[in-house]
N, C-alpha and C positions, 0 to 999 in steps of 0.2 A: 454589447459583445466587444471583446478585446480588439478585434480587427478594426472596429469603428473608433477606437480611442487613440489611434495614431500609429504610424509606422514603427517607431522605436519600441513601443509596448508589444506590438504584434511580433516583432523580431525576437524580443526577449521570450515571449510565449513560445514561439517556434523552437528556439534554442533549448529551453527547459523541456518542452515536450519531446523534442528529438533526442536529448540526452537521456531522458527516461526510457524511451523506446529502445535506443541503442544499448543502454545498460541492461535492459531486460533481455534483449536478444543475446547479448554476450553471456548473461547468466544462464539462459536456456541452453546455449551451446556448450558451456564449460562447466556448469555446476549441477548437472543432473546426476542423482544417485542411481547407480545401476543395480544395486542390491539392497535388500532390507527396507524397501519402500513400504510404509504403513498401508495396510489394506484399505483404510478409509480414504486414502489420498490418491488412489489410482484414478487416472483420468482428470485430476484436478486442473492441471496446467491447461489442457485443451478447453475445459469448461470455462476457466478464468479468461482465456483469450477471447472466447465467443461472448461471454458476458460483458467484458470490457468494450469490445467493438460495438455490440448492440446498445449498451448504455450510452456510449458516446454518440451514436447515431440518433438515439431517442432524445438525448439532451439537445442536439442540434435541431431536431424536428420540433421540440418544445419551444424553441426560440420563435418559430413562425406561428405555431398554433396558439401559444399563450403569451401573446405580445403584452397584454396588460400586466403580466407578472415580471416585466423587465425593469431592472433598476440600474443598468450599466452606466457607470461614470468612469472618469479617469481614475478617481480615488479607489473605487471598488476593483478596477482592473489591476491596480498596483497591489491591493490586498491579495487578490487571487494569485498574482505572480509571486508574492512573498510566501504564500502558503505552498505553492508549487516548489519553490526553491528550498524551503525548510523541509518539506516532505522528501524531496530528492536527496538532500543532504543527510537526513536521518536514516533513510534506507541504505545509503552507501556506508554511513558510519556503522550501522548494525552489521552490514556485510563484512566490513573490515574487522570488527571485533570477534565475530564468529569464525572468521578465517576458513579453514578447511572443513569445518563442521557445517558451513552454510551450503544448503542445497535447495534447488527450486522445488523439489518434491520432499515430502516428509520422510526422512530416513534417519536412523540413529546409528552412528558409527560404533564399532566395537569398543573403541577407546574414548567414547564421548564423555565429556565432563560438563557440569553445570557452569555456564559462562555467566558471570555476574559483574563484569567490568564494563566500562563505557556506558552506552545507553541501557545496557542490561542491568545496571545497578538499580534503575528506577522502574523499568517496565519489562515485562517478559517478551513482548513482541514489538520492539521498536521498528522493525522492518515493515510490519503491517500498519503501524501508526503512520509511518512515512508514506506508504501507498495511500492511506485514507486522507492524509493532509494534501498530498499531491492531487488526488481526484477532487477533493473539496475545492482546491485552488482552481482547477480546471472549470468546475461548476461556477465559481465566483467570477472567473474571467468571462464566462458566457453571459453573466449579468442578468440571469433570469431565475427566479425562485423555483419554478418547476424544473428547469434544467438541472439545478443543484440537486434536487430530490431524485430526479430520474437517473442521474449519474452516480450519486452517492449511495442510495439505498441498496442496489444490487451488489455493489462492491463491498459494502458493510456486511451484507448477508454472506457473501463469499468468505470474507475474512473471519467472521464469527464461526463459520463451519470449519474452516481451516485451523483455527486456534484450538477448537475442541479436539480435532484429530491429532494435532501436534502435541498438545498437552497430555493426551492419553498415551501416546507413544513414548513421550519423555518420562512420564510417571512409571510406565511399565519397565523401561530400560534403566532409569536412574534411581527409581525408588524414593527413599526418604530424603535423599539429597535434593531432588527436584521438588518434593512436597514442601520442604523447609523454604526453598527459594520461592515457591508459590505463596507461602504464608507471609513472606515479607515484601512481596512486590505486587503490583497491579498488572493487569493485562496490557492495556493500551494507553492509559492516561495516568501519569503519576498521582498517587494519593486519591484517585477517584474511581477508576475502573481498570 
């Protein structure tokens, strides 16, 4: 676990984790769409918060229960921190490129356009890739195989569901322009998926 790898790494972990939480709180407070929310997205933010909390608690519990699955070293803690940092950076980069079209709930603005600049050149959902990298980094920082699975699997399921709802809303609103964009980009990993 990262806390056992030394004070500097633990402080970096806390700074990255705190920056993520603070960023999400700011997004929740300032970037919630009030109208036009996709039917399949109602209540998602609340579910996501509960899932994230429970996944983190389960990952921490797995550290104690599945001690044999522990692999924590200084090197793996550093890898986890890099994943967290890259994930956080990618999420913020995606937010900056979407600008006013970025909302925490799925909603399509009346003047919405397909954004295919910055990270959106390569993947359709860089913000979700950022969250997945960040959460994977948290799991690696825990230094336990079961903890990684316990924290990453539910978040991946959430993101997959969210992507389906978001893509349906964008196809309905933007039509062929979004379908062409989908044809030339992948969802989460450039050239793979």
